[in-house]
N, C-alpha and C positions, 0 to 999 in steps of 0.2 A: 479591480475586477476580482470576483470570487472564482477560485479555480476548482473548488470542490462543490459538487452539486448536492443540495439537500435532498432528503428523501421524498419531498413533495414536488420537486421541480421536474418539469418535462422540457428538456432542452433541444429536442429535435422534433419539428413538425415533419410528418412523413414526406410530403412532396419536396421540401427543402433538403431533407436528409438524402433522398434518392438522388437529387440533382448533385449534391456534394459528392456522393460516392461515384457517380458516373464521371463527374468533372475531374476528380482526383485520380482516377485511373490513368489519366493522361500524364500525371506528374512522373518524373524520373527519380526514383529513390537514390540513384547513384549521384545525384547533385547535392545531397545532404552532406554538409561539411563536417570534417573532424575538427574538433576544437581542443587546443592545448589546455592542460589542466589549469594554469593560472588565468588564462582568458576565460575558460569555462566558469571559474569561480567569480570572476568579475561580472560576466553576463548573468549569472544566477541571481545577482542582487538587483537586476533591472526590474522595473515594474512589469507586471503581467507575465512573469516568467516562472515556469515550474520545472523542477527537475523530476523527470519520470524515470525511475530505475526499474527496468524490466527483467532483472536477474532473478534466479530462483531464490525463494525466501531464505533458505539456509545460508546462502552467500550474502544476501542483503544484511541480515542481522549482525554479521561479523564485521561489517564496515560499510558505512554509507555516508554520503554528503549531507550535511545539515539541511533540513527542509525538503529532502527528497521524499516522494511518494513511491512506494513499491507496489507494482502490479506485475507479477511474474508471468512471462509468456507461456509457461508450461501448463496453464490451466485455462479457465474461461476468460482469457485475457480481454478480448474485444467486448464481451458483455460487461465486465467490471469497469473498463475504461469508460464506456458509455454511461453507466450508472453513476460513476463517481466524479468524472472530470468534465469541466466546462470545455466545450469544443472550440471556444474562441481563445483559449489560453495558448501562450507560446511555450513550446516544449523544448527542453534540453534532455537528451536521452543518455542514460547509462545502461550499457548492455554488456553481455559477455563478448569478448573479442570475436569478431566475425559475424555477430548476430545483428549488426546495425541495419543492413538492408531489410532483413525479415521484419524487424520491429517497425521500421518506417513504413514498409508496405502495409502491414496490418493496420497501422494507425491511419494512413491515408485512405484506405478502403472504407473506413467507417467515418470519414469526414474530419479527422484531426490533421489538418494540413499545415498548421503553423509550427513546423519542426525547424528549430533554429540550427540544430546540429547535434553531434554526439561527442562524448568524452573520448578523446584520442588516448588509446592505450588502456582504457577502462580504469577500474578502481586500483588495479595493480600499479599502474603508472602514477595515479593520484597519490597513493601511499608512498611509493618510491620517492616522490618529490617532497615528502614530508608535510603535505597539506592536511588540514584538520578533518577528522571524520568522527562519526558517532557509531555506537553499537546499541543493539537491543538486548537486554538481559534475557537469558533463556532459563527456564526452570523445568526440570524433569517432573513427570507425574508423581514420582515418589516424594518430591519436595512440597507437594501441594498442601498436605496437612499442616506442615510448619508455616507455610506462607499464609494460609487461611487464619491461623491463630495470631498472626501479627496484628497489632493495633492499626486501625484505619485502612486495612487492605480491602479493596473492592474487586469482586470478580465480575467480569463482563463476558457474557456468552454472545458471540457475534453471528450465531447461526440464525436462519430464518425461523419464524415462530412455528411453522409446521414441523421443523426438525426437532424441536425440544420435547416433543411428545415421547421420544425415545429415552429421555433422561436429561436432567440438567443438574449441575452441582448445587447443593443446598445453599441458599442465600445469594446465588448469582443473579445479576441483572441481565435480562435478555435485551440486547440492542442490536438488531440486525445490521449488518455492515452498511447497507445502503441507506440506513437512517442515522448512522453515527454522526455525520457532519451536522445534521439538524439538532442532534441531542447534545452537542458539545457544551452549550450554555448551562446544561443541567449538571455538568461534571466539575469537580473541584480539582484544579491543577496541583494542589498541594497534597492530594491523596496519592496512595500507591495502588496501582491497578494490575490485576492479573487477567490476561486476555487468553481466550481459547475459542476454537471453532471445532470443526470435525477433525482436521489433520494438520492445521497450522497455516494453510494458505491465506485464508481470510483474516486470521488473527494478526498476521504480520502486516497485511495491508492496513488493518485497523491501527496497529501500533505505529506505523509510519505516519498515518493521519494525525494521531494523537501527539506524537513527538513533534511533528511540523507545526502543531497548534500550541506548543509550549508545555506539554505534559512530559515531565522528566522521569517519573518513577513508574516504570513499566516492566512487567515480566510477560513473556510469551511462553505458554505451556507447550513444550516439545511433544508433537504427536497428537495434540488436541484431545477431544473427548474420547477418541478411540483408545488412546494410551491410558487415559484415566479409567475408562471402563474395565480395562484389563488389569490394571494395578491396584485400583482402589474403588471397586464398585460400590462400596458402602457410602461413598461421598455423594452418590447420585440419588436423586428423587425423581419420581414420575409425576 
């Protein structure tokens, strides 16, 4: 089963979606189980299972479970879940401690009711038990000139096309986040990629999708285009 929706897919017909939302309001989010880290790791390897990490992006990049997709709850969470994730996938949640009911409720309300459970103790407990995790490299806007000059480095701007009218980094490829999955076959996994959006929210989502798809060489620009515009406006073109 494909768990990421391509940019051309429409995965909710309106009547079915409304029925799901009404039906799922009856579910009790308190019945969603806490799963111990070692069991969580085993379940994550099962077919049709996806780890959805809903922590803030600055926490995600410092340590996450291999294969996890990050969609932080602090922004347009529901919209991006619907745009990016197959509603039939079975979800394992990673949240900040205490945020589990909120995350489950948000997902259930929009029709994502196959929630298998959440990571007991969060990433802190996972790391404490010495289980493997990954990070996303972060580059400051001041590092951008150096990174651009590196051989085979590709810049990807994950903003919408309407947003790049205000400026895009020279030679960057514009791939809106909701089209990224469909465009994966056009990208070389052996290349190094620098990702950015407006402020980092979408670029970390994009980085998590790329990493889960086998792309190892990734940099996320801290602060996104806003930080670049302040520090190195000369790198932008209109």
